[in-house]
C-alpha positions in Angstrom: 4.1 -27.3 -6.3 0.7 -25.9 -5.5 -0.1 -24.2 -8.8 -1.2 -25.4 -12.2 1.2 -27.0 -14.7 3.3 -24.4 -16.6 3.1 -21.8 -13.8 6.3 -20.2 -12.6 7.2 -20.5 -8.9 6.3 -16.8 -8.4 2.9 -17.3 -10.0 2.3 -20.4 -7.9 3.3 -18.6 -4.7 0.9 -15.7 -5.5 -1.9 -18.2 -6.1 -1.2 -19.9 -2.7 -1.2 -16.5 -1.0 -4.5 -15.6 -2.5 -6.0 -18.9 -1.4 -4.6 -18.5 2.1 -6.0 -14.9 2.3 -9.5 -16.2 1.3 -9.4 -18.6 4.3 -8.1 -15.9 6.7 -9.9 -13.4 8.9 -8.8 -9.8 8.5 -8.7 -8.4 12.0 -10.2 -5.0 12.7 -7.4 -2.5 13.4 -7.3 1.0 14.9 -4.2 3.0 14.2 -3.2 6.1 16.1 -0.2 8.5 15.7 1.4 10.5 18.5 4.7 12.4 18.7 6.6 9.2 19.6 5.3 7.1 16.7 2.4 4.8 15.7 0.2 2.6 17.9 -1.7 -0.1 16.2 -4.5 -2.1 18.0 -5.8 -5.3 16.3 -8.8 -7.3 17.5 -7.7 -11.0 17.6 -10.0 -12.8 20.0 -9.2 -16.4 20.6 -5.5 -16.1 19.7 -3.0 -17.1 22.4 0.5 -15.4 22.5 2.2 -18.6 21.5 0.0 -18.8 18.3 0.8 -15.2 17.3 3.5 -14.3 14.7 4.7 -10.9 13.8 7.5 -10.1 11.4 9.0 -7.2 9.4 10.3 -7.8 5.9 11.8 -4.7 4.4 9.0 -2.1 4.9 6.1 -4.5 5.5 4.8 -5.5 8.9 2.9 -8.8 8.9 0.7 -10.1 11.7 -0.7 -13.7 11.8 -2.5 -15.6 14.5 -4.2 -18.9 14.9 -7.4 -19.2 17.0 -7.1 -22.0 19.4 -10.5 -23.4 20.5 -10.3 -25.8 23.3 -13.1 -28.3 23.9 -13.9 -29.8 27.2 -13.0 -33.5 27.4 -15.6 -35.8 25.9 -17.3 -33.0 23.8 -17.2 -32.4 20.1 -18.2 -29.3 18.3 -21.3 -29.5 16.2 -21.5 -25.8 15.0 -19.1 -22.9 14.8 -19.9 -19.3 13.6 -16.2 -18.9 12.8 -15.3 -20.5 9.4 -11.7 -19.5 9.4 -9.3 -19.9 12.4 -6.4 -17.9 11.0 -5.9 -14.1 11.3 -3.7 -12.3 8.7 -3.0 -8.7 8.0 -0.1 -6.7 6.7 0.9 -3.0 6.7 3.3 -0.9 4.7 5.6 1.0 7.1 6.7 4.5 6.5 10.5 5.1 6.4 10.0 7.5 9.3 9.4 4.5 11.6 12.0 2.5 13.5 11.0 -1.1 12.6 14.0 -2.4 14.8 12.3 -1.1 17.9 8.8 -2.4 17.5 7.1 -3.4 20.8 4.0 -5.6 21.0 1.7 -6.9 23.7 -1.4 -9.1 23.7 -4.2 -8.7 26.3 -7.8 -9.8 26.3 -7.7 -10.6 22.6 -6.3 -7.2 21.6 -2.8 -7.0 20.1 -1.2 -3.6 20.7 1.8 -2.8 18.6 4.0 0.3 19.2 6.2 1.5 16.4 8.4 4.4 17.3 9.5 7.1 14.9 13.2 7.4 14.1 14.9 9.9 16.4 15.4 12.4 13.5 11.7 12.4 12.8 10.5 13.0 16.4 9.8 16.6 17.5 12.4 18.1 19.7 12.5 21.1 21.9 15.2 23.7 20.9 16.7 25.5 23.9 17.1 29.2 23.5 20.2 30.8 24.9 20.7 34.3 25.9 23.3 36.2 23.9 
């Protein structure tokens, strides 16, 4: 158990999450909406695809990534401007979005996430017939 004696499991879990959040970097994110859905772009420099984790739990999208700093052989770091090496951010998703069809890509340290709207929430053209 990570909490203090007498704490419930839920209180202990909340304490651990707050500690983890304090040691995490909150990536800068731009969010755009278009007719098809939402596009989210998160700056996550230093994170390789294999160290990136995204998940949807009910209506919450969570993004986590580990910075991997490789050192040349025979060298050791003596200073780093980055104190935390873990990115973490979460978002509450609208019920208009189709979380089962989320698409994500990582390029040049930018994570791009596309979340489409459910078909019934996308605009559609109505064809007009002649009578």
